[in-house]
C-alpha positions in Angstrom: -40.9 14.5 14.6 -42.0 10.9 13.4 -38.1 9.8 14.0 -37.8 11.8 17.3 -40.9 10.0 18.5 -39.7 6.5 17.0 -36.3 7.2 19.3 -38.7 7.9 22.2 -40.4 4.7 22.0 -37.2 2.6 21.3 -35.4 4.0 23.8 -38.6 3.6 26.2 -39.2 -0.2 25.4 -34.7 -1.0 25.7 -35.2 0.9 29.5 -38.2 -1.7 30.1 -36.6 -4.6 29.5 -33.6 -4.1 31.2 -35.7 -3.3 33.8 -37.7 -6.4 33.8 -34.0 -8.4 34.1 -32.9 -9.5 37.3 -30.4 -7.6 38.8 -28.1 -10.7 39.0 -28.3 -10.9 34.5 -26.6 -7.1 34.0 -24.1 -7.3 36.5 -20.8 -7.2 34.6 -18.5 -10.0 34.3 -14.7 -10.3 34.1 -13.4 -7.9 32.2 -10.5 -10.5 31.2 -9.7 -13.2 28.9 -11.0 -16.4 30.4 -7.6 -18.4 30.0 -8.3 -21.6 27.9 -11.8 -20.1 27.0 -13.9 -17.8 25.7 -12.3 -14.2 24.9 -13.5 -10.5 25.3 -15.8 -9.3 22.3 -14.5 -12.6 20.7 -15.9 -13.3 17.1 -14.3 -16.2 15.7 -13.7 -20.1 17.3 -11.4 -20.2 19.8 -8.3 -21.3 18.9 -7.5 -24.6 17.9 -5.3 -27.3 20.0 -6.5 -30.2 18.5 -6.5 -31.5 14.4 -10.1 -31.7 14.4 -10.2 -28.4 15.9 -8.1 -26.4 13.3 -10.3 -29.1 10.4 -13.5 -27.5 11.7 -11.7 -23.9 12.3 -10.5 -24.7 8.3 -13.8 -25.5 6.6 -16.0 -22.7 8.8 -13.3 -20.4 7.5 -14.0 -21.7 3.5 -17.6 -21.9 3.8 -17.8 -18.4 5.1 -16.0 -17.4 1.9 -18.3 -19.5 -0.5 -21.1 -18.1 1.1 -19.8 -14.5 0.9 -19.0 -14.9 -2.9 -22.4 -16.4 -3.9 -24.0 -13.2 -1.8 -21.7 -11.0 -3.8 -22.3 -12.7 -7.4 -26.2 -12.8 -6.6 -26.9 -9.8 -5.4 -24.3 -8.2 -8.2 -26.1 -9.6 -11.2 -29.4 -8.9 -9.9 -28.3 -5.1 -9.1 -26.6 -4.7 -12.3 -29.6 -5.8 -14.0 -32.1 -3.6 -12.2 -29.7 -0.4 -12.8 -29.1 -1.5 -16.8 -32.0 -2.8 -17.7 -34.7 -0.5 -16.4 -37.2 0.9 -18.0 -36.3 4.6 -17.7 -33.6 3.9 -20.0 -35.3 2.6 -22.6 -34.8 -1.3 -22.0 -37.7 -3.4 -23.0 -38.1 -7.1 -21.0 -36.9 -10.3 -22.7 -39.7 -12.1 -24.3 -38.5 -15.7 -24.6 -40.6 -18.0 -21.5 -37.5 -20.2 -20.7 -33.8 -21.2 -21.5 -32.1 -24.8 -21.4 -28.9 -22.9 -20.7 -29.3 -21.3 -17.8 -31.9 -24.1 -16.6 -28.7 -26.3 -16.5 -26.3 -23.7 -15.3 -28.1 -23.2 -12.0 -28.5 -26.8 -11.4 -25.2 -28.0 -12.2 -23.1 -25.0 -10.4 -25.1 -25.3 -7.3 -24.3 -29.3 -7.2 -20.8 -28.7 -7.8 -20.7 -25.9 -4.9 -22.4 -28.6 -2.4 -19.9 -31.3 -3.6 -17.0 -29.0 -2.6 -18.1 -27.9 0.6 -19.3 -31.9 1.6 -15.8 -33.6 0.8 -13.7 -31.8 3.4 -16.7 -31.4 5.7 -17.4 -35.4 5.3 -13.8 -36.1 5.9 -13.8 -34.2 9.1 -17.2 -36.0 10.4 -15.8 -39.7 9.7 -12.4 -38.3 11.5 -14.1 -37.4 14.8 -16.2 -41.0 14.9 -12.9 -42.6 15.2 -12.4 -43.4 18.3 -10.3 -46.6 17.9 -6.9 -47.3 19.6 -7.4 -44.8 22.2 -4.8 -44.4 24.6 -7.0 -43.5 27.7 -10.4 -43.7 27.9 -12.8 -41.2 30.5 -16.3 -41.7 31.1 -18.0 -38.5 32.0 -21.5 -38.8 33.4 -23.2 -35.5 33.2 -25.6 -35.1 36.4 -27.8 -32.4 37.7 -25.7 -29.8 38.2 -22.2 -31.5 38.1 -19.9 -34.0 36.1 -18.9 -37.2 37.2 -15.5 -38.5 35.6 -13.9 -42.1 35.6 -11.1 -43.2 34.5 -11.5 -46.6 32.6 -8.4 -47.3 30.6 -5.0 -46.4 30.2 -2.9 -45.2 32.7 -5.1 -43.7 35.5 -7.3 -46.4 35.4 -9.7 -46.4 38.9 -9.3 -42.8 39.3 -13.2 -41.7 39.8 -14.3 -38.0 41.1 -17.1 -35.6 40.7 -16.4 -31.8 39.2 -18.6 -29.3 40.6 -18.4 -25.3 40.3 -15.9 -23.5 42.4 -17.4 -20.0 42.3 -18.4 -19.0 45.3 -22.3 -18.2 45.5 -21.1 -15.0 46.9 -20.3 -13.9 43.3 -22.8 -15.4 41.7 -25.8 -13.4 43.6 -29.6 -14.7 42.8 -32.8 -12.7 41.4 -32.9 -9.8 43.2 -30.0 -9.7 45.0 -26.7 -8.7 43.8 -23.5 -10.8 44.1 -21.5 -9.7 47.9 -17.9 -11.0 46.0 -16.1 -10.0 43.2 -16.3 -11.7 40.3 -13.1 -13.5 39.4 -11.4 -14.3 36.3 -13.0 -17.4 35.5 -16.6 -16.5 36.7 -18.4 -19.7 36.3 -16.1 -21.5 34.2 -13.7 -22.9 36.6 -14.1 -26.5 38.6 -13.2 -28.1 41.7 -11.6 -31.1 40.1 -10.0 -30.4 36.8 -9.8 -33.6 34.1 -6.3 -33.8 33.6 -5.2 -35.8 30.2 -1.4 -35.9 28.8 -0.3 -34.1 25.5 -0.6 -35.7 22.3 -2.2 -38.8 23.6 -5.6 -39.4 21.7 -8.2 -39.1 24.8 -11.5 -41.1 24.2 -14.3 -39.8 26.2 -17.6 -41.9 27.1 -20.7 -39.9 27.7 -23.7 -40.4 29.3 -25.9 -39.1 32.3 -27.9 -39.7 34.9 -31.1 -37.8 35.0 -31.6 -35.4 31.7 -29.6 -34.9 28.7 -26.4 -32.9 29.3 -23.7 -31.9 26.5 -19.8 -32.5 27.0 -18.4 -29.6 25.1 -15.0 -28.1 24.9 -14.5 -25.7 21.8 -10.9 -25.4 21.3 -10.9 -29.7 20.9 -13.4 -29.3 18.7 -15.3 -31.8 20.4 -19.6 -31.7 21.6 -21.2 -34.8 22.6 -24.5 -35.4 24.2 -24.8 -37.3 26.9 -28.3 -39.5 27.3 -29.9 -41.1 29.9 -29.7 -44.9 29.3 -27.4 -44.6 26.4 -23.3 -44.4 26.0 -22.2 -42.3 23.4 -18.4 -41.4 22.5 -15.6 -38.9 21.2 -12.1 -38.2 21.6 -9.7 -35.5 21.4 -5.3 -35.2 20.8 -4.6 -32.1 22.3 -1.3 -31.0 20.9 -0.7 -28.0 23.5 -0.2 -27.6 27.4 -2.4 -25.6 29.0 -6.1 -25.5 30.7 -8.8 -25.6 28.6 -12.6 -24.6 29.4 -16.0 -25.9 28.6 -19.6 -26.1 29.4 -23.0 -28.6 29.1 -24.9 -27.0 25.8 -27.5 -29.0 26.5 -30.6 -27.2 28.6 -30.7 -29.4 31.4 -32.4 -27.7 34.5 -32.3 -24.4 36.5 -28.4 -24.6 37.0 -27.7 -25.3 33.4 -25.2 -22.8 33.5 -23.2 -23.8 37.0 -22.0 -26.9 35.2 -18.9 -26.3 33.8 -16.3 -28.5 32.1 -12.2 -27.9 32.9 -9.6 -29.7 31.3 -5.9 -29.4 31.7 -3.4 -31.1 29.6 0.0 -31.3 30.8 3.3 -33.3 30.1 4.0 -37.0 30.0 6.0 -36.6 33.2 3.1 -34.0 35.4 0.9 -36.6 34.3 2.1 -39.5 36.0 2.8 -37.1 39.0 -1.0 -36.4 39.1 -2.0 -40.1 38.6 0.0 -41.2 41.8 -1.1 -38.1 43.9 -4.9 -38.8 43.2 -4.6 -42.3 43.7 -3.3 -41.8 47.0 -6.1 -39.1 48.1 -8.6 -41.3 46.9 -6.6 -44.2 49.4 -7.4 -42.1 52.4 -10.1 -41.4 51.1 -11.4 -44.8 51.4 -12.2 -45.1 55.1 -12.2 -48.7 56.9 -15.8 -49.9 56.8 -15.7 -52.2 59.8 -14.9 -49.0 62.1 -18.2 -48.1 64.4 -18.6 -44.2 64.2 -20.9 -42.3 66.8 -23.7 -40.5 65.9 -22.2 -37.3 66.4 -19.1 -38.0 64.1 -21.3 -39.3 61.2 -23.7 -36.0 61.4 -20.7 -33.6 61.2 -19.4 -35.6 58.1 -22.5 -35.8 57.0 -23.3 -32.5 56.5 -19.8 -31.7 54.6 -21.3 -34.5 52.2 -24.4 -33.5 51.8 -23.4 -29.7 51.3 -21.0 -30.7 48.4 -23.2 -33.3 46.6 -27.0 -32.8 47.9 -28.0 -29.6 48.4 -28.6 -28.4 44.9 -31.6 -30.8 44.7 -33.0 -31.1 47.8 -31.8 -27.5 49.5 -30.7 -26.8 52.8 -33.8 -26.4 54.5 -34.5 -30.2 53.4 -37.4 -29.0 51.6 -36.0 -30.1 48.4 -38.1 -28.0 45.4 -42.1 -28.8 44.5 -42.6 -31.2 41.3 -38.8 -31.9 40.8 -36.5 -33.1 44.0 -38.9 -34.3 47.2 -38.2 -33.3 50.3 -36.0 -35.0 52.9 -37.3 -33.1 56.1 -40.8 -35.1 57.5 -40.0 -37.7 54.4 -41.4 -41.4 55.2 -37.7 -42.7 53.5 -36.0 -40.6 55.7 -38.0 -41.1 59.1 -39.0 -45.1 58.5 -36.6 -48.0 58.3 -33.0 -47.3 57.1 -32.7 -50.3 54.7 -34.2 -48.3 51.7 -32.5 -45.2 52.0 -29.2 -46.8 51.6 -30.4 -48.9 49.0 -31.6 -45.4 46.8 -28.5 -43.8 47.8 -26.5 -46.5 46.0 -28.6 -47.5 43.1 -30.5 -44.1 42.8 -34.0 -43.9 41.4 -35.2 -43.2 38.0 -35.7 -40.1 36.9 -33.7 -37.5 39.4 -31.8 -39.6 41.8 -28.3 -40.4 40.7 -26.6 -43.8 42.0 -23.7 -43.2 44.4 -22.0 -46.3 45.1 -19.5 -45.8 42.5 -19.1 -42.1 43.7 -19.1 -41.8 47.4 -17.7 -44.3 50.1 -19.3 -46.6 52.4 -18.7 -43.9 55.4 -19.8 -41.2 53.2 -23.3 -43.1 52.2 -23.4 -43.7 55.8 -22.7 -40.3 57.1 -24.8 -38.6 54.9 -28.3 -40.6 55.9 -27.6 -40.3 59.7 -26.7 -36.6 59.0 -30.8 -36.7 56.9 -32.5 -38.6 60.2 -31.3 -36.3 62.8 -31.8 -32.9 61.1 -34.7 -30.6 60.3 -37.6 -31.7 62.1 -36.4 -35.6 61.6 -36.4 -37.8 64.5 -36.2 -41.1 63.0 -36.2 -44.1 65.1 -33.4 -45.6 63.6 -31.3 -42.3 63.8 -28.0 -44.1 62.7 -26.3 -46.0 59.8 -22.7 -47.7 60.2 -20.4 -47.9 56.9 -20.2 -51.9 57.6 -24.4 -51.5 57.0 -23.6 -49.8 53.8 -21.0 -52.8 52.5 -23.2 -54.9 53.4 -26.1 -53.5 51.3 -23.4 -53.1 48.1 -22.9 -57.1 48.4 
């Protein structure tokens, strides 16, 4: 009877816990392994594709075996002693107070075990920190809630882009709202712009952040490096297998922390050259002539696209922002007042939450999004249009 009551209470508690979860949190995700990411019912680390990840995998297994041997040995001796030397079979307790041999043994043996574990771990940690002689250097900038990438050195130098979640919101749903679209195989771990690197080349990754602490992590590479505002950290990897590898931000960075994945595509040298050439042509095409004069409607139309892509997560589609976190643009004194301060804040950012966009958006894109905000919602700014030439002048 007691067991039946306990089981009933447990089931009731489990039911209440499930009922308290938002509906979007209990919807089943994809039922297949994610290419380059986690597998269904995965119990071990992801298959390594770099030497560092291989070493981490080996050390993990070594330490697991050591811990298992210690567990079996300690509990084996303990249970043997309990059973063989119990009072009921006539054994009497020993009367010695201390044993020098035992004292030495339980000091020396753990010390030897720690050395055995520390030697390979130290060797790997030192190798993880050696970012010298890199073939390509990439800066990864974390921001709420996307990643910005700048190729600083090596082939591809000058390439710059933002990488944002590409999973549609219709698949994600919301608290209390069911998703309206079936979730894809790479749900919440796919992006619009992947990092592309050549196989068998040492890639140095410099990490920093615009707002809060983020974490740049790709398990298959054995890489996890925090991105901290105001600091520059670095890590590296050398992928030995062509393919697509997935990771995520692993520092709790805000309400959309789960929506900033990392995708790295490793390709052959020839394919990498093609990607670099294509990316540079794409960037050149986006670099609009800042001397062109646009109409308000043209800028508003383009600015809406820029706002949707880069600004809506913080300032919201309604322009109301997030109280206490991100300011409203609707009826904002900054947006409805003189345009120079707004141009400056978009170019240079403002701590703690507003990133600098001068290295990400073109003069035309900045002019367009400012014009859009000055003519949207309830805003009716006197200076209602900003031309690209004005943004170019403010950069100097």
